[in-house]
C-alpha positions in Angstrom: 51.8 168.3 116.3 52.6 170.8 113.6 55.8 170.8 111.6 56.8 174.1 113.1 56.5 172.7 116.6 58.5 169.7 115.5 61.3 171.9 114.3 61.3 173.8 117.5 61.7 170.7 119.5 64.6 169.4 117.5 66.6 172.6 117.8 69.6 171.8 119.9 70.7 173.9 122.9 73.5 176.2 122.0 76.7 174.6 123.4 78.7 176.3 126.1 81.9 175.6 124.1 82.1 177.2 120.7 83.2 174.8 118.0 84.8 177.4 115.7 85.4 180.6 117.7 85.6 183.9 115.9 88.6 186.2 115.9 89.2 188.4 119.0 88.1 191.5 117.1 84.9 189.8 115.8 84.1 188.7 119.3 84.7 192.1 120.9 82.5 193.8 118.2 79.6 192.0 119.7 79.8 194.3 122.7 79.2 197.3 120.4 75.3 197.1 120.6 75.7 197.6 124.4 77.8 200.7 123.9 75.7 202.3 121.1 73.0 203.7 123.5 75.7 205.8 125.1 77.1 207.4 122.0 77.1 210.9 123.6 79.2 209.8 126.6 81.5 207.9 124.3 82.1 211.0 122.1 82.8 213.1 125.2 85.3 210.5 126.5 86.9 210.2 123.0 87.2 214.0 122.7 88.9 214.2 126.1 91.2 211.4 125.2 92.2 213.0 121.9 92.6 216.4 123.7 95.0 214.9 126.3 97.0 213.0 123.7 97.4 216.2 121.7 98.5 218.2 124.7 101.0 215.4 125.7 102.6 215.7 122.2 102.6 219.5 122.4 104.4 219.5 125.8 107.4 218.0 124.1 107.7 221.0 121.8 107.7 223.3 124.9 110.5 221.1 126.2 112.5 221.7 123.0 111.9 225.5 123.3 113.0 225.5 126.9 116.2 223.7 126.0 117.1 225.7 122.9 115.8 229.2 123.8 116.4 229.0 127.5 119.3 226.8 128.4 121.3 227.0 125.2 120.6 230.6 124.2 120.7 231.8 127.8 117.5 233.9 127.5 115.8 234.2 130.9 112.7 236.0 129.5 112.1 233.3 126.8 112.7 230.6 129.4 110.1 232.2 131.8 107.5 232.5 129.0 108.1 228.9 128.0 107.7 227.6 131.6 104.5 229.6 132.1 103.0 228.2 128.9 104.2 224.7 130.1 102.3 225.1 133.4 99.1 226.3 131.6 99.2 223.3 129.2 99.8 221.0 132.2 96.6 222.4 133.9 94.6 221.8 130.7 96.1 218.3 130.6 94.8 217.7 134.2 91.3 218.8 133.3 91.3 216.6 130.2 92.6 213.6 132.1 89.8 214.0 134.7 87.1 214.1 131.9 88.7 211.2 130.1 89.0 209.0 133.2 85.5 209.8 134.5 83.6 209.2 131.3 85.6 206.1 130.2 85.1 204.6 133.7 81.4 205.5 133.6 81.0 203.9 130.3 82.8 200.7 131.4 80.5 200.3 134.5 77.4 201.2 132.6 78.0 198.8 129.7 79.0 196.0 132.2 75.8 196.5 134.1 73.7 196.3 130.9 75.4 193.1 129.8 74.8 191.5 133.2 71.1 192.5 133.0 70.8 191.3 129.4 72.4 187.9 130.2 70.4 187.4 133.3 67.1 188.4 131.7 67.8 186.0 128.8 68.6 183.2 131.1 65.3 183.7 133.0 63.5 182.8 129.7 65.5 179.7 129.0 63.8 176.3 129.2 64.6 174.3 132.4 66.5 171.6 130.6 69.1 174.1 129.7 70.1 174.2 133.3 70.2 170.5 133.5 72.7 170.4 130.7 74.8 173.4 131.9 76.3 173.9 135.4 74.7 176.9 137.2 77.9 177.7 139.0 79.7 178.2 135.7 76.9 180.4 134.4 77.1 182.5 137.5 80.9 182.9 136.9 80.2 184.2 133.4 77.8 186.8 134.7 80.2 188.0 137.4 83.9 187.3 136.5 83.7 187.5 132.8 81.7 190.8 132.8 84.4 192.2 135.1 87.0 191.5 132.4 84.9 193.3 129.9 84.5 196.3 132.3 88.3 196.5 132.6 88.6 196.6 128.8 85.9 199.2 128.2 86.6 201.3 131.3 90.4 201.2 131.1 92.2 199.1 128.6 90.4 200.5 125.5 91.1 204.0 126.7 94.8 203.2 127.3 95.0 201.5 123.9 93.5 204.4 122.0 95.5 207.0 123.8 98.7 205.2 123.2 97.8 204.6 119.6 97.3 208.4 119.2 100.7 209.0 120.9 102.3 206.4 118.7 101.0 208.0 115.5 101.5 211.6 116.7 105.0 210.7 118.0 106.0 209.2 114.6 104.7 212.3 112.8 106.8 214.6 115.1 109.8 212.3 114.7 109.7 212.8 110.9 109.3 216.5 111.4 112.2 216.6 113.7 114.6 214.3 111.9 113.5 212.0 109.1 116.8 210.1 109.0 116.7 209.1 112.7 113.0 208.2 112.3 113.9 205.5 109.9 115.7 203.7 112.8 112.4 203.7 114.8 110.3 202.5 111.8 112.5 199.6 111.0 112.0 198.3 114.6 108.2 198.6 114.6 107.6 195.3 112.6 110.1 193.6 115.0 107.9 194.6 117.9 104.5 193.9 116.3 105.5 190.3 115.4 105.8 189.0 119.0 102.6 190.8 119.9 100.6 188.9 117.3 102.3 185.5 117.9 102.0 185.7 121.7 98.5 187.3 121.6 97.0 184.2 120.0 98.4 182.0 122.7 97.2 184.4 125.4 93.6 184.3 124.1 93.5 180.5 124.1 95.0 180.3 127.6 92.6 183.0 128.8 89.6 181.0 127.7 91.0 177.9 129.6 91.6 180.1 132.6 88.1 181.4 132.7 86.6 178.0 132.2 88.7 176.6 135.1 87.8 179.5 137.4 84.2 178.8 136.6 84.7 175.2 137.7 86.2 176.4 141.0 83.2 178.6 141.6 80.7 175.9 140.7 82.5 173.4 143.2 82.4 176.0 146.0 78.8 176.8 145.5 77.7 173.1 145.4 79.8 172.2 148.5 78.7 175.1 150.6 75.0 174.7 149.6 75.2 171.0 150.8 77.3 171.8 153.8 75.2 169.6 156.2 75.6 166.6 153.9 79.4 167.3 153.6 79.8 167.3 157.4 77.4 164.5 158.1 79.5 162.2 155.9 82.8 163.6 157.2 83.6 164.4 153.6 85.6 167.6 154.4 89.0 166.1 153.8 88.0 164.6 150.4 86.3 167.9 149.4 89.5 169.8 150.4 91.5 167.5 148.2 89.1 167.8 145.2 88.9 171.6 145.6 92.7 171.9 145.9 92.9 170.0 142.6 90.5 172.5 140.9 92.4 175.5 142.3 95.9 174.1 141.4 94.6 173.4 137.9 93.4 177.0 137.5 96.7 178.2 138.9 98.7 176.1 136.4 96.7 177.4 133.4 96.9 181.0 134.7 100.6 180.7 135.1 101.0 179.6 131.5 99.0 182.7 130.5 101.2 184.9 132.7 104.3 183.4 131.3 103.2 184.1 127.7 102.3 187.7 128.5 105.5 188.2 130.5 107.7 186.9 127.6 105.8 189.1 125.1 106.3 192.2 127.2 110.0 191.5 127.9 110.7 190.9 124.3 108.9 194.1 123.2 110.8 196.2 125.8 114.1 194.7 124.8 113.6 195.5 121.1 112.2 198.9 121.7 115.0 200.1 124.0 117.6 198.5 121.7 116.3 200.7 118.9 116.2 203.7 121.3 119.9 203.2 122.1 120.9 203.1 118.5 118.8 206.2 117.8 120.4 208.1 120.7 123.9 207.2 119.4 123.1 208.3 115.9 121.4 211.5 117.2 124.3 212.3 119.5 126.7 212.1 116.5 124.5 214.6 114.7 124.5 217.1 117.6 128.3 216.8 117.9 128.7 217.5 114.2 126.3 220.4 114.3 123.6 218.9 112.0 121.1 218.9 114.9 120.4 221.2 117.9 120.4 219.9 121.5 116.7 220.9 121.8 115.8 218.9 118.7 117.6 215.9 120.0 115.9 216.3 123.4 112.5 216.5 121.6 113.4 213.6 119.4 114.5 211.4 122.3 111.3 212.3 124.2 109.1 211.4 121.2 111.0 208.2 120.7 110.6 207.2 124.4 106.9 208.2 124.0 106.6 206.0 120.9 108.4 203.1 122.7 106.2 203.4 125.8 103.1 203.5 123.6 104.1 200.3 121.8 104.9 198.7 125.2 101.5 199.8 126.6 99.7 198.6 123.5 101.4 195.2 123.8 100.1 194.9 127.4 96.6 196.1 126.4 96.4 193.5 123.6 96.9 190.8 126.3 93.9 192.3 128.1 91.9 192.5 124.9 92.7 188.8 124.3 91.4 187.9 127.7 88.3 190.1 127.3 87.7 188.4 123.9 87.5 185.0 125.7 85.2 186.4 128.3 83.0 188.1 125.7 82.8 184.8 123.7 81.5 183.0 126.8 78.9 185.7 127.6 77.7 185.8 124.0 77.2 182.1 124.0 74.7 182.6 126.8 73.0 185.4 125.1 72.7 183.5 121.8 71.4 180.3 123.4 67.9 179.6 122.1 65.1 178.5 124.4 63.0 175.5 123.3 59.9 177.0 124.9 58.7 180.1 123.1 55.4 182.0 122.9 53.7 181.8 119.5 53.9 184.8 117.2 50.2 185.3 117.5 49.2 183.7 120.9 45.6 182.5 121.4 43.7 184.2 124.2 42.0 182.2 127.0 38.3 182.7 127.5 37.6 184.5 130.7 36.9 183.4 133.3 39.2 180.5 133.0 37.4 177.2 133.8 40.5 175.1 134.4 39.6 171.9 132.4 42.8 170.0 131.6 43.3 167.3 129.0 46.3 165.2 127.9 45.8 163.4 124.5 48.1 160.6 123.5 51.1 162.4 125.0 54.5 160.9 124.3 57.6 162.6 125.9 61.3 161.8 126.3 63.5 164.2 128.3 66.3 165.7 126.1 68.9 164.3 128.5 67.4 160.7 128.1 66.2 160.6 124.5 66.0 156.8 124.5 63.8 156.5 127.6 60.1 157.4 127.4 58.9 159.4 130.4 55.3 159.4 129.1 54.1 156.8 126.6 50.7 157.6 125.0 49.2 159.1 128.2 45.5 160.2 128.1 44.0 162.1 131.0 40.9 164.2 131.4 40.6 166.5 134.5 37.3 168.4 134.5 37.2 171.9 135.9 37.0 172.2 139.7 37.8 168.5 140.3 40.7 166.9 142.1 42.9 164.1 140.7 45.6 162.2 142.4 48.5 160.7 140.4 50.0 157.6 142.1 52.5 155.0 141.0 56.0 153.8 141.6 59.0 156.0 141.2 59.7 156.8 137.5 56.1 156.3 136.5 55.9 159.8 135.0 53.9 161.7 137.7 56.3 164.7 138.0 56.6 164.8 134.2 52.9 165.5 133.9 53.5 168.6 136.1 56.4 169.6 133.9 54.3 169.5 130.8 51.3 171.3 132.3 53.6 174.1 133.3 55.1 173.9 129.8 58.6 173.6 131.0 58.8 171.1 128.1 56.6 170.3 125.1 55.6 166.7 124.2 57.2 165.2 121.1 53.7 163.7 120.2 50.3 164.6 121.5 48.6 167.6 123.0 48.1 169.2 126.4 45.0 171.3 126.5 43.6 174.0 128.9 39.9 174.7 128.4 40.2 173.0 125.0 43.2 175.1 123.8 46.6 173.5 123.1 48.9 175.2 125.6 51.5 175.6 122.8 49.2 178.2 121.3 49.2 180.2 124.6 51.7 182.7 125.9 53.6 180.7 128.6 53.2 183.7 130.9 49.4 183.6 130.5 49.3 179.9 131.0 51.5 179.9 134.2 49.4 182.8 135.6 46.6 180.3 136.0 48.7 177.7 137.8 50.3 177.5 141.3 52.8 174.8 142.3 53.4 173.6 145.8 56.3 171.1 145.7 57.6 168.5 148.2 60.7 170.7 148.6 59.3 174.2 148.5 61.5 176.9 146.9 62.2 179.8 149.2 64.5 182.7 148.4 67.0 184.8 150.4 64.8 187.6 151.8 62.0 188.2 154.3 58.9 186.3 155.1 56.8 189.1 153.4 58.9 189.0 150.2 58.7 185.2 149.9 54.9 185.1 150.2 54.5 188.1 147.9 56.5 186.1 145.3 53.1 184.7 144.3 51.8 188.2 143.4 54.4 191.0 143.5 51.7 193.7 143.5 49.9 192.4 146.6 49.4 194.7 149.6 50.7 193.8 153.0 47.2 193.1 154.2 46.7 190.6 151.3 50.0 188.9 152.2 49.0 188.6 155.8 45.5 187.3 154.9 47.1 184.6 152.7 49.5 183.6 155.5 46.5 183.4 157.9 44.6 181.1 155.5 47.7 178.9 155.3 48.0 178.7 159.1 51.4 180.3 158.8 50.8 183.4 160.9 51.1 181.5 164.2 54.8 180.9 163.6 55.6 184.1 161.7 54.6 186.3 164.6 57.1 184.4 166.8 60.1 185.0 164.4 62.6 187.6 165.6 61.4 190.3 163.2 58.1 188.5 162.4 57.0 189.5 158.9 60.3 191.1 158.1 62.5 188.2 159.4 65.1 187.1 156.9 64.9 183.4 156.1 68.5 182.8 154.9 69.4 180.9 151.8 66.6 178.6 150.6 64.7 179.3 153.8 67.3 177.4 155.9 66.1 179.1 159.2 62.6 177.4 158.9 61.5 173.9 159.5 60.0 171.7 156.8 56.4 172.4 157.9 57.0 176.1 158.1 58.4 176.2 154.6 55.4 174.3 153.2 52.9 176.7 154.8 54.8 179.7 153.4 54.6 178.0 150.0 50.9 177.4 150.4 50.4 181.0 151.5 52.2 182.0 148.3 49.8 179.9 146.2 46.7 181.3 148.1 47.9 184.8 147.3 48.3 183.9 143.6 44.7 182.7 143.6 45.1 180.3 140.6 42.5 178.3 138.8 44.8 175.2 138.7 46.7 173.8 141.7 49.5 171.3 141.4 50.5 169.7 144.7 53.6 167.5 144.8 52.8 165.6 148.0 53.4 168.6 150.2 53.1 166.6 153.4 55.1 163.4 152.9 58.3 164.6 154.6 56.6 166.2 157.6 56.0 165.1 161.2 52.4 164.4 162.3 51.7 167.8 163.8 53.2 169.8 160.8 51.4 167.4 158.4 48.0 168.2 160.1 48.5 171.9 159.8 49.7 171.8 156.2 46.8 169.5 155.3 44.4 171.9 156.8 46.0 174.7 154.7 45.7 172.6 151.5 42.0 171.8 152.2 41.4 175.6 152.4 43.2 176.1 149.1 41.6 173.3 147.0 37.8 174.1 146.8 36.7 175.5 143.5 40.1 174.8 141.8 41.2 172.1 139.4 43.7 170.2 141.6 46.2 167.6 140.7 48.1 165.8 143.5 51.2 163.7 143.2 50.7 161.2 146.0 53.5 159.2 147.5 51.4 158.3 150.5 48.0 156.8 149.6 46.4 157.8 152.9 46.4 161.4 151.8 44.3 160.8 148.6 41.3 158.8 149.8 39.0 161.8 149.5 40.0 163.1 146.0 37.5 162.9 143.2 39.6 160.4 141.2 42.9 158.6 141.4 45.0 157.9 138.3 47.4 155.0 138.6 50.6 155.3 136.4 53.3 152.9 135.5 56.2 153.4 133.0 54.6 156.6 131.6 51.2 155.0 131.0 47.8 155.3 132.6 47.0 151.8 133.8 43.9 152.5 135.9 41.7 155.3 137.4 38.9 155.5 139.8 38.2 155.9 143.5 40.3 154.4 146.3 38.0 151.5 147.2 37.3 150.5 143.6 41.0 150.5 142.7 41.9 148.2 145.6 39.7 145.6 144.0 40.2 146.4 140.3 44.0 147.1 140.0 46.8 144.9 141.3 49.4 147.6 141.2 47.4 150.0 143.3 46.4 147.2 145.7 50.1 146.2 146.1 51.1 149.8 146.8 48.3 150.2 149.3 49.1 146.9 151.0 52.8 147.9 151.4 52.0 151.3 152.9 49.1 150.4 155.1 50.8 147.2 156.4 53.8 149.3 157.4 51.6 151.7 159.4 49.7 149.1 161.3 
């Protein structure tokens, strides 16, 4: 094994919990690449936002004119002109608000969709052991719940924050223009308001991360319990599951309540400080109006600007809480995107010679699963499977039979040794090219929510309906498909729950026939079936095997008497190989396994 491969194997999986999380702003900046493709829409939304903020500030000046020129001066004509201008500006404000809301919301939805796709596409390329080490329910929560938080920030909170920031800056500028002395009262209070926002904001972010993690645990528990509902009910485990689920929910509620309490205290403190400053400012301004140093219209405008600034500060304090929560969600999503897969295509993959023969070789293969590094799954295994021949792997549980399949499909790479296809180390091949030559029919076939046609076509998405039907016919599946409520378009439910075990197996075999691979991996596809279903599935397999390199994991020895060769495995090692009759005489382990099984059937 090359040094580069050794380094690849030793690379740890990116943990789901960051050891040293970045600041909220550093975290949120990681979303920028998803926004960059939509710069034009972002510019339109920003222009609309600036336009509406400017108009809002301008409306206050019209209010000052109305008070001074209309009410105080008693000029009906000036009042009428000011009111008409006020209405015109209001209409422009409405159009600007429409443009701002539409494009900001569009941007939020678009970016959220892109993040979801990016995370999902990345997860599809991850090595299988990643999903052994991380709970699938929590990963699903990140793709759904966490992206919704980001959508809220991009499509709403960020717009609110920027708009209120512009109102805050513009309002302070107009306050200075109107009355610099009174403005100093407002400016003195701004640090008093910002302080609580910073202090409570840090606490909110930590609590937000805990809340999202706990919500993910709730989702994972729900998914697992409902997926195994028959087992839950068969063991009368409902009451215990209710108790455990209640614990998860209450824990999430407690953490969320702490977050709500922090945000509520922050908002209450900010509002108290802001309006206390406003009261002082109104008192000082009122004294100036009474003494004639300031007009009523100027005081009105000043009060409105001050309220605007106060409201902007309050709104920003709330938005910062949303940004803190979104930072936690973004952090969790970026951890998924930054996770590195252990199985990667080489920079310059080697090409298979066509047509592929299907010769397989395992040379001195040593392998330990990452989750069990001290326990050898394969220990110096050597196997040769000539093209077009059939080999059965037999042995007690834990012998390493399924691990051979895992390595052939390159779900894992061996720590020592080589796995070869037609003389080429499969690490030098693109995994997509390798797996294109292999079809797997497992003991528990994987079916997906969808129709019969869609599940068979999973083997070759570009296949025509006629090709799908021909594959089903060859797998002896047509006879039950045509009796389903919508036959080929019948929905199978989650994991094919509406089908029997034998029906699932025949659909899986039809999928393999449609793929037309050179190598066939069969994980004892008949061991869990009744006699009639087993006969039909066995007939389908016999149609599928000729001309292909076939490896069968055999739990029942009666099914492998006619294979070309049987390999007996124990504790990750090859202990014997040959034909059934020869092994009965030459190998004690095989003879013992055969005696146990055949004695039980007599």
